[in-house]
C-alpha positions as a Markdown table, in Angstrom:
| # | Residue | x | y | z |
|---|---|---|---|---|
| 1 | Unk | 54.7 | 138.1 | 176.2 |
| 2 | Unk | 53.6 | 134.5 | 176.1 |
| 3 | Unk | 55.5 | 131.6 | 177.6 |
| 4 | Unk | 56.1 | 128.5 | 175.5 |
| 5 | Unk | 54.3 | 125.4 | 176.7 |
| 6 | Unk | 56.8 | 122.6 | 177.5 |
| 7 | Unk | 56.6 | 119.6 | 175.2 |
| 8 | Unk | 55.7 | 117.2 | 178.0 |
| 9 | Unk | 55.2 | 114.3 | 175.6 |
| 10 | Unk | 58.8 | 114.7 | 174.3 |
| 11 | Unk | 60.2 | 115.0 | 177.8 |
| 12 | Unk | 58.2 | 112.0 | 179.0 |
| 13 | Unk | 59.6 | 110.0 | 176.1 |
| 14 | Unk | 63.1 | 111.0 | 177.1 |
| 15 | Unk | 62.6 | 109.9 | 180.7 |
| 16 | Unk | 61.3 | 106.6 | 179.6 |
| 17 | Unk | 64.6 | 105.8 | 177.8 |
| 18 | Unk | 66.6 | 106.4 | 181.1 |
| 19 | Unk | 67.6 | 103.4 | 183.2 |
| 20 | Unk | 67.4 | 105.6 | 186.3 |
| 21 | Unk | 63.7 | 106.3 | 185.5 |
| 22 | Unk | 62.7 | 102.7 | 184.8 |
| 23 | Unk | 59.6 | 101.3 | 186.5 |
| 24 | Unk | 59.9 | 98.0 | 188.2 |
| 25 | Unk | 56.6 | 96.1 | 188.2 |
| 26 | Unk | 58.0 | 93.6 | 190.8 |
| 27 | Unk | 58.1 | 96.4 | 193.4 |
| 28 | Unk | 54.6 | 97.7 | 192.7 |
| 29 | Unk | 53.3 | 96.3 | 196.0 |
| 30 | Unk | 56.3 | 97.3 | 198.1 |
| 31 | Unk | 54.2 | 99.5 | 200.3 |
| 32 | Unk | 52.3 | 96.4 | 201.4 |
| 33 | Unk | 55.4 | 94.7 | 202.8 |
| 34 | Unk | 56.6 | 94.7 | 206.4 |
| 35 | Unk | 59.1 | 97.4 | 207.2 |
| 36 | Unk | 61.9 | 95.0 | 207.8 |
| 37 | Unk | 61.4 | 93.4 | 204.4 |
| 38 | Unk | 61.4 | 96.8 | 202.6 |
| 39 | Unk | 64.6 | 97.7 | 204.5 |
| 40 | Unk | 66.2 | 94.4 | 203.3 |
| 41 | Unk | 65.2 | 95.1 | 199.7 |
| 42 | Unk | 66.7 | 98.6 | 199.9 |
| 43 | Unk | 69.9 | 97.3 | 201.5 |
| 44 | Unk | 70.3 | 94.8 | 198.8 |
| 45 | Unk | 69.8 | 97.5 | 196.2 |
| 46 | Unk | 72.4 | 99.7 | 197.8 |
| 47 | Unk | 74.9 | 96.8 | 197.9 |
| 48 | Unk | 75.1 | 96.8 | 194.1 |
| 49 | Unk | 76.4 | 100.4 | 193.9 |
| 50 | Unk | 80.1 | 99.7 | 194.6 |
| 51 | Unk | 80.2 | 97.2 | 191.8 |
| 52 | Unk | 78.8 | 99.7 | 189.3 |
| 53 | Unk | 81.4 | 102.3 | 190.5 |
| 54 | Unk | 84.2 | 99.6 | 190.0 |
| 55 | Unk | 83.4 | 99.3 | 186.3 |
| 56 | Unk | 84.2 | 103.0 | 185.9 |
| 57 | Unk | 87.5 | 103.1 | 187.9 |
| 58 | Unk | 89.7 | 103.5 | 184.8 |
| 59 | Unk | 87.6 | 106.6 | 183.7 |
| 60 | Unk | 87.6 | 107.9 | 187.3 |
| 61 | Unk | 91.4 | 107.5 | 187.6 |
| 62 | Unk | 92.0 | 109.3 | 184.3 |
| 63 | Unk | 89.9 | 112.2 | 185.4 |
| 64 | Unk | 91.7 | 112.4 | 188.8 |
| 65 | Unk | 95.1 | 112.4 | 187.1 |
| 66 | Unk | 94.0 | 115.2 | 184.9 |
| 67 | Unk | 92.5 | 117.1 | 187.8 |
| 68 | Unk | 95.6 | 116.8 | 189.9 |
| 69 | Unk | 97.8 | 118.1 | 187.0 |
| 70 | Unk | 95.6 | 121.2 | 186.6 |
| 71 | Unk | 95.3 | 121.9 | 190.3 |
| 72 | Unk | 99.1 | 121.5 | 190.8 |
| 73 | Unk | 99.3 | 124.6 | 188.5 |
| 74 | Unk | 97.0 | 126.5 | 190.7 |
| 75 | Unk | 93.7 | 125.5 | 189.2 |
| 76 | Unk | 90.4 | 124.8 | 191.0 |
| 77 | Unk | 88.1 | 121.8 | 191.3 |
| 78 | Unk | 84.5 | 123.0 | 190.5 |
| 79 | Unk | 81.4 | 120.9 | 190.9 |
| 80 | Unk | 78.1 | 121.9 | 189.3 |
| 81 | Unk | 74.8 | 120.2 | 189.4 |
| 82 | Unk | 71.1 | 120.6 | 190.1 |
| 83 | Unk | 69.0 | 119.1 | 192.9 |
| 84 | Unk | 70.6 | 116.1 | 194.7 |
| 85 | Unk | 73.6 | 116.1 | 192.4 |
| 86 | Unk | 74.3 | 119.8 | 193.1 |
| 87 | Unk | 73.9 | 119.2 | 196.9 |
| 88 | Unk | 76.4 | 116.4 | 196.8 |
| 89 | Unk | 78.9 | 118.6 | 194.9 |
| 90 | Unk | 78.5 | 121.4 | 197.5 |
| 91 | Unk | 78.9 | 118.8 | 200.3 |
| 92 | Unk | 82.1 | 117.4 | 198.9 |
| 93 | Unk | 83.6 | 120.8 | 198.3 |
| 94 | Unk | 82.7 | 122.1 | 201.8 |
| 95 | Unk | 84.5 | 119.2 | 203.4 |
| 96 | Unk | 87.8 | 119.8 | 201.7 |
| 97 | Unk | 89.0 | 122.8 | 203.7 |
| 98 | Unk | 88.8 | 121.1 | 207.2 |
| 99 | Unk | 90.1 | 117.8 | 205.8 |
| 100 | Unk | 92.9 | 118.9 | 203.5 |
| 101 | Unk | 93.4 | 122.6 | 204.5 |
| 102 | Unk | 92.4 | 123.8 | 201.1 |
| 103 | Unk | 91.5 | 127.4 | 200.6 |
| 104 | Unk | 87.7 | 127.9 | 200.3 |
| 105 | Unk | 88.0 | 128.9 | 196.7 |
| 106 | Unk | 90.2 | 125.9 | 195.7 |
| 107 | Unk | 87.3 | 123.3 | 195.7 |
| 108 | Unk | 84.0 | 124.9 | 194.8 |
| 109 | Unk | 80.4 | 123.5 | 194.7 |
| 110 | Unk | 77.7 | 125.3 | 192.6 |
| 111 | Unk | 74.1 | 124.2 | 192.7 |
| 112 | Unk | 71.6 | 125.4 | 190.1 |
| 113 | Unk | 69.6 | 128.2 | 191.6 |
| 114 | Unk | 72.2 | 129.2 | 194.1 |
| 115 | Unk | 72.5 | 128.6 | 197.9 |
| 116 | Unk | 68.8 | 128.7 | 198.5 |
| 117 | Unk | 68.4 | 125.6 | 196.3 |
| 118 | Unk | 70.3 | 123.5 | 198.9 |
| 119 | Unk | 67.1 | 123.4 | 200.9 |
| 120 | Unk | 64.3 | 124.6 | 198.6 |
| 121 | Unk | 63.7 | 123.7 | 194.9 |
| 122 | Unk | 64.3 | 126.6 | 192.6 |
| 123 | Unk | 61.9 | 126.4 | 189.7 |
| 124 | Unk | 63.5 | 126.1 | 186.3 |
| 125 | Unk | 67.1 | 126.4 | 187.5 |
| 126 | Unk | 68.1 | 122.9 | 186.3 |
| 127 | Unk | 66.7 | 123.6 | 182.8 |
| 128 | Unk | 69.1 | 126.5 | 182.1 |
| 129 | Unk | 72.4 | 126.1 | 180.3 |
| 130 | Unk | 72.8 | 129.8 | 180.4 |
| 131 | Unk | 72.7 | 129.8 | 184.2 |
| 132 | Unk | 75.6 | 127.4 | 184.3 |
| 133 | Unk | 77.6 | 129.6 | 181.9 |
| 134 | Unk | 76.8 | 132.6 | 184.1 |
| 135 | Unk | 78.0 | 130.7 | 187.2 |
| 136 | Unk | 81.3 | 129.8 | 185.5 |
| 137 | Unk | 81.7 | 133.3 | 184.3 |
| 138 | Unk | 81.4 | 134.7 | 187.8 |
| 139 | Unk | 84.1 | 132.3 | 188.9 |
| 140 | Unk | 86.4 | 133.4 | 186.1 |
| 141 | Unk | 87.0 | 129.8 | 185.0 |
| 142 | Unk | 90.1 | 129.3 | 182.9 |
| 143 | Unk | 92.4 | 126.7 | 181.5 |
| 144 | Unk | 93.9 | 125.5 | 184.8 |
| 145 | Unk | 90.5 | 124.7 | 186.3 |
| 146 | Unk | 88.5 | 121.5 | 186.4 |
| 147 | Unk | 84.8 | 121.6 | 185.8 |
| 148 | Unk | 82.7 | 118.6 | 187.0 |
| 149 | Unk | 79.1 | 118.4 | 185.8 |
| 150 | Unk | 77.0 | 116.1 | 187.9 |
| 151 | Unk | 73.6 | 114.7 | 186.8 |
| 152 | Unk | 72.0 | 111.3 | 187.5 |
| 153 | Unk | 70.1 | 111.4 | 184.2 |
| 154 | Unk | 73.0 | 112.8 | 182.2 |
| 155 | Unk | 70.6 | 115.1 | 180.4 |
| 156 | Unk | 70.2 | 118.0 | 182.9 |
| 157 | Unk | 70.8 | 121.2 | 180.9 |
| 158 | Unk | 72.5 | 123.0 | 183.8 |
| 159 | Unk | 75.2 | 120.2 | 184.1 |
| 160 | Unk | 75.6 | 119.9 | 180.4 |
| 161 | Unk | 75.9 | 123.7 | 180.0 |
| 162 | Unk | 78.5 | 123.7 | 182.7 |
| 163 | Unk | 80.7 | 121.2 | 180.9 |
| 164 | Unk | 80.2 | 122.9 | 177.5 |
| 165 | Unk | 81.1 | 126.3 | 178.9 |
| 166 | Unk | 84.1 | 124.8 | 180.8 |
| 167 | Unk | 85.4 | 123.3 | 177.6 |
| 168 | Unk | 84.9 | 126.6 | 175.7 |
| 169 | Unk | 87.1 | 128.2 | 178.4 |
| 170 | Unk | 89.8 | 125.6 | 178.1 |
| 171 | Unk | 89.1 | 123.9 | 181.5 |
| 172 | Unk | 89.4 | 120.2 | 181.9 |
| 173 | Unk | 85.8 | 118.8 | 182.0 |
| 174 | Unk | 84.3 | 115.8 | 183.7 |
| 175 | Unk | 80.7 | 114.5 | 183.2 |
| 176 | Unk | 79.4 | 112.3 | 186.0 |
| 177 | Unk | 76.1 | 110.5 | 185.3 |
| 178 | Unk | 74.2 | 107.3 | 186.0 |
| 179 | Unk | 73.0 | 106.4 | 182.6 |
| 180 | Unk | 74.9 | 105.0 | 179.6 |
| 181 | Unk | 75.3 | 107.0 | 176.5 |
| 182 | Unk | 74.5 | 110.2 | 178.3 |
| 183 | Unk | 74.7 | 113.7 | 176.7 |
| 184 | Unk | 76.7 | 114.9 | 179.7 |
| 185 | Unk | 79.4 | 112.3 | 179.3 |
| 186 | Unk | 79.6 | 112.9 | 175.6 |
| 187 | Unk | 80.1 | 116.6 | 176.2 |
| 188 | Unk | 83.0 | 116.2 | 178.6 |
| 189 | Unk | 86.7 | 115.4 | 178.3 |
| 190 | Unk | 86.2 | 112.6 | 180.8 |
| 191 | Unk | 82.8 | 110.9 | 180.8 |
| 192 | Unk | 82.0 | 108.8 | 183.9 |
| 193 | Unk | 78.8 | 106.8 | 183.7 |
| 194 | Unk | 78.0 | 104.7 | 186.8 |
| 195 | Unk | 75.0 | 102.7 | 185.7 |
| 196 | Unk | 73.2 | 101.7 | 188.9 |
| 197 | Unk | 69.9 | 100.6 | 187.3 |
| 198 | Unk | 66.3 | 101.4 | 188.2 |
| 199 | Unk | 65.7 | 102.8 | 191.7 |
| 200 | Unk | 63.6 | 101.2 | 194.5 |
| 201 | Unk | 61.2 | 104.1 | 194.1 |
| 202 | Unk | 60.8 | 104.9 | 190.4 |
| 203 | Unk | 62.9 | 107.9 | 189.4 |
| 204 | Unk | 64.1 | 108.7 | 193.0 |
| 205 | Unk | 67.7 | 109.3 | 192.0 |
| 206 | Unk | 68.6 | 110.4 | 195.6 |
| 207 | Unk | 68.9 | 106.7 | 196.3 |
| 208 | Unk | 71.4 | 104.5 | 194.4 |
| 209 | Unk | 72.3 | 107.2 | 191.9 |
| 210 | Unk | 73.0 | 109.6 | 194.7 |
| 211 | Unk | 75.1 | 107.0 | 196.6 |
| 212 | Unk | 77.1 | 106.4 | 193.4 |
| 213 | Unk | 77.7 | 110.1 | 192.9 |
| 214 | Unk | 78.8 | 110.5 | 196.5 |
| 215 | Unk | 81.3 | 107.6 | 196.1 |
| 216 | Unk | 82.8 | 109.0 | 192.9 |
| 217 | Unk | 83.0 | 112.6 | 194.3 |
| 218 | Unk | 84.7 | 111.2 | 197.4 |
| 219 | Unk | 87.2 | 109.5 | 195.1 |
| 220 | Unk | 87.8 | 112.6 | 192.9 |
| 221 | Unk | 88.5 | 114.9 | 195.8 |
| 222 | Unk | 90.4 | 112.4 | 198.0 |
| 223 | Unk | 92.7 | 111.0 | 195.4 |
| 224 | Unk | 93.3 | 114.4 | 193.8 |
| 225 | Unk | 94.4 | 115.6 | 197.3 |
| 226 | Unk | 96.7 | 112.6 | 197.7 |
| 227 | Unk | 98.3 | 113.4 | 194.4 |
| 228 | Unk | 98.8 | 117.0 | 195.5 |
| 229 | Unk | 100.7 | 115.9 | 198.6 |
| 230 | Unk | 97.9 | 116.5 | 201.1 |
| 231 | Unk | 98.5 | 113.2 | 202.8 |
| 232 | Unk | 101.5 | 111.2 | 204.1 |
| 233 | Unk | 100.6 | 107.6 | 203.5 |
| 234 | Unk | 97.1 | 107.4 | 204.8 |
| 235 | Unk | 97.4 | 110.2 | 207.3 |
| 236 | Unk | 95.7 | 113.6 | 206.7 |
| 237 | Unk | 98.7 | 115.7 | 207.4 |
| 238 | Unk | 97.1 | 118.9 | 206.1 |
| 239 | Unk | 94.1 | 118.6 | 208.4 |
| 240 | Unk | 92.9 | 122.0 | 209.7 |
| 241 | Unk | 92.7 | 121.8 | 213.5 |
| 242 | Unk | 89.6 | 124.1 | 214.0 |
| 243 | Unk | 88.2 | 122.4 | 217.1 |
| 244 | Unk | 89.3 | 120.4 | 220.1 |
| 245 | Unk | 88.6 | 117.0 | 218.4 |
| 246 | Unk | 90.7 | 118.0 | 215.4 |
| 247 | Unk | 93.5 | 119.4 | 217.6 |
| 248 | Unk | 93.6 | 116.0 | 219.4 |
| 249 | Unk | 93.6 | 114.3 | 215.9 |
| 250 | Unk | 96.5 | 116.5 | 214.8 |
| 251 | Unk | 98.6 | 115.3 | 217.7 |
| 252 | Unk | 97.7 | 111.7 | 217.0 |
| 253 | Unk | 98.6 | 112.1 | 213.3 |
| 254 | Unk | 102.1 | 113.5 | 214.3 |
| 255 | Unk | 102.5 | 110.6 | 216.7 |
| 256 | Unk | 101.5 | 108.0 | 214.1 |
| 257 | Unk | 103.9 | 109.5 | 211.6 |
| 258 | Unk | 106.9 | 110.0 | 213.8 |
| 259 | Unk | 106.5 | 107.8 | 216.9 |
| 260 | Unk | 107.8 | 110.8 | 218.9 |
| 261 | Unk | 106.9 | 111.3 | 222.6 |
| 262 | Unk | 104.2 | 113.8 | 223.6 |
| 263 | Unk | 106.5 | 116.5 | 224.8 |
| 264 | Unk | 108.4 | 116.4 | 221.4 |
| 265 | Unk | 105.2 | 116.5 | 219.5 |
| 266 | Unk | 103.9 | 119.6 | 221.5 |
| 267 | Unk | 107.3 | 121.3 | 221.0 |
| 268 | Unk | 107.2 | 120.7 | 217.2 |
| 269 | Unk | 103.6 | 121.9 | 216.9 |
| 270 | Unk | 104.4 | 125.0 | 218.8 |
| 271 | Unk | 107.4 | 125.7 | 216.6 |
| 272 | Unk | 105.4 | 125.2 | 213.4 |
| 273 | Unk | 102.3 | 127.2 | 214.3 |
| 274 | Unk | 100.3 | 124.0 | 214.8 |
| 275 | Unk | 100.8 | 122.8 | 211.2 |
| 276 | Unk | 100.8 | 119.0 | 211.3 |
| 277 | Unk | 102.9 | 118.5 | 208.1 |
| 278 | Unk | 105.5 | 121.0 | 209.2 |
| 279 | Unk | 105.7 | 119.4 | 212.7 |
| 280 | Unk | 106.3 | 115.9 | 211.2 |
| 281 | Unk | 109.0 | 117.3 | 209.0 |
| 282 | Unk | 110.6 | 119.1 | 211.9 |
| 283 | Unk | 110.7 | 115.8 | 213.9 |
| 284 | Unk | 111.7 | 113.3 | 211.2 |
| 285 | Unk | 114.0 | 115.7 | 209.3 |
| 286 | Unk | 115.6 | 117.2 | 212.4 |
| 287 | Unk | 115.0 | 120.8 | 211.3 |
| 288 | Unk | 113.5 | 123.9 | 212.9 |
| 289 | Unk | 110.1 | 125.4 | 212.1 |
| 290 | Unk | 111.2 | 127.9 | 209.6 |
| 291 | Unk | 113.4 | 125.4 | 207.7 |
| 292 | Unk | 110.4 | 123.0 | 207.6 |
| 293 | Unk | 108.2 | 125.7 | 206.1 |
| 294 | Unk | 110.9 | 126.5 | 203.5 |
| 295 | Unk | 111.5 | 122.9 | 202.5 |
| 296 | Unk | 107.7 | 122.2 | 202.1 |
| 297 | Unk | 107.3 | 125.3 | 200.0 |
| 298 | Unk | 110.2 | 124.2 | 197.8 |
| 299 | Unk | 108.7 | 120.7 | 197.4 |
| 300 | Unk | 105.2 | 122.0 | 196.5 |
| 301 | Unk | 103.8 | 120.7 | 199.8 |
| 302 | Unk | 104.9 | 117.1 | 199.3 |
| 303 | Unk | 106.2 | 115.9 | 202.6 |
| 304 | Unk | 108.1 | 112.9 | 201.2 |
| 305 | Unk | 110.1 | 115.2 | 198.9 |
| 306 | Unk | 110.7 | 117.6 | 201.7 |
| 307 | Unk | 112.0 | 114.8 | 203.9 |
| 308 | Unk | 114.4 | 113.7 | 201.2 |
| 309 | Unk | 115.7 | 117.3 | 200.9 |
| 310 | Unk | 116.0 | 117.7 | 204.7 |
């Protein structure tokens, strides 16, 4: 069996069309500059990222509203990407359970090549649409799910394959890239293209592009959870108190939400099994622990609705 030789000339021509891969002649002598001056240059570059994200806020908000609607029906938020993009998706997903008390399977991050690719490059993984389809098949992706393909270039086959397979399965799809007119955005229901421009180091998309992707993923997960009732105002009332710091934070959140004295807070948390949201409802609604649990269940976890019903 022979292996086809990659068409490097064609691939190189593709890369040369991408803003994220553009060479900046004015930085050709950057390695000769004092460290402080390089740091200032990099800092100025990073400062341009929020403005690029701002231009995509309508598209981001539309994607979030669609995601919240699907997840309210029991669907999942699933990130897929290769390399830095995949690692950022895994990171965002892994932070949702302690922050919002989501089940581990509710927000999922998949990286091309599997868990080993988090620390070691897996050869050829990003070039496979079939691998993305296999990953979605293993998850049993369906119509209530949300599939987010992440790729700085917007041309990574794994990310595009994830979005295409997600659409085939009826899932809501989001394509997040850092180049305009990307194949990834075109393949998705919601295309988000945060154009951050050429990198300080040519083609190093772990820099501005990575920062942009992190900001957008933060928005997607955080605002979706707000829409799902995981917060009360700007308080993380579904926080999972898994260590001493978070147990102290839980008590502070109940205090900020209710203004109750410490003894009443401790009593409410004891009566509700340490659940912050339930304790707040018990105090503000004047109900016992079991009633608080029932009202929250009936309100789909939305504390404000449960308070109105109390």
